[in-house]
Phi, psi and omega in degrees: 000150174257140185251125179258120182259164166304139183310130176094340186283327177295316177299314181299317180300311182295321179297313181293322179296315178300314181294322179296323181275351181056047181247154170283167179299316178299319180290326178294318177298317178297320178301323182272356178075037180218168176284153183299322180301317179296317179300319183291331175289332172289319183294321179278359179065026174277343173230149175278134182291143179275156185296326180297316178293317180304318183292342178282345186276132180297330183268008186299321183301316181290345182256359179299329182290347180265358178283125182253347180196147173245129187233160181298159184298334182272358180253133171076014174299326170219144180296336168063193177055229183291339183264004185295143172254023181305134187290345183260006179298124182276150178228161168286142174263107186288152174285160175281101184220184183298319182295317179293323178297321179291319177297323179299319177296319177300316180295319179296329179278289186246015182252168173209154175257119183261124178210120177259104190299137173084358181272135173279331180237035185281193182258119180229139175154183175245150185222123178241122187249154176201174179291134186298336178256305187293327184253005185299314180300313181299312182291322184285317190257352178234304188293309182298311177299325178297313179300314183295322178294317183291319188253352175070021175231157182281140173264176178217161176258148173223126178264124180290138178270351185253350181203173180275058184240143171240140184240138167259124185235133169242119184267150172139144181289327183297323181290327174295315179302319181300311182293318181294321180294338180256018170095003179262098184289147174285159178097204186287119184292328181288313178300317182280351181050052178290135182229191180281125182290159184298324183298335176278317181298330188280352180224123187302322182293326176288318180298316178301317181294317179297316179296325177299315177298322179292316180288331176297328186260312183252012179253172176206155178228129187203163175272135179288140183301130177058026178225153178265050180214163184236173183210141170255123184246140171234129184230130178199144182265359174277106187297323178296312181296317179302316179294318182291326177296312179300315180297322180293317178297316179297321182294338177272001177087021182253128179287131182218150183290169169292167177287128183247135177055026178058026182211348186210157175216148188227156172241123189241318182299137182300322179297324179285325175297321178295319176297317179302313181299322182286318188266332182240297177074188179230150168251342181279117183305331183294333175267316186300317181295326179289314185288331177296324179294327180283318188260000000 
């Protein structure tokens, strides 16, 4: 039988069991007599845990009250369909165009490429996060449709239980391969120093679109305190990306400050803000609505 838990409880159970035993994930998988990839699909709740595995857990008794349904072994082994992380899911390979350049900027800002190496049933896909209230319109009506149009597969939403975050996720190994083959490494973007690829830098229309995606995600627009002036701010801890963003803005003829505190750069003059709006602009309504009122 497969056991369906209240959302989040299957993950919580496995995490607590692992911590109680003081084991690494590979050792925990070995302890349960399964491959690490299978264990991780249980941990991410992409598969329903089977009763045999559940009974091996020391904490199982305390979690029985969170079981809401028992299902046959052939149901729910994987959520499947649009949510599948199956490694053979085919995607459209998009051309290098303005839309892909803007998505690239979005990914550099609030996105990540998820890949658990060596897993046959691991977690593969891209994940773009935003504030559950402030970015909901942007993620729902712009980012998700953009992703689906480019890659020809359906995306899904995930609401974080630990923070006010909403995620747009596209699952599949092929989409991970696409990003990695084009220079976007999986894992930590700061550690990997992921930056703007040359094909984007070499054409202004692509660069503008990429910068728009970056400012939509890691940028902000606001009125300066006790001043009759505004500012466009870009903040990122990836030093390579921060430098490339500043260089990109300057190359489009827009005045921008030096990098401050190794994390941010700003545009303050109204004339430069107007240039930014004309040449780069915003797609995220939380920024776009504010700047329209000024200009």
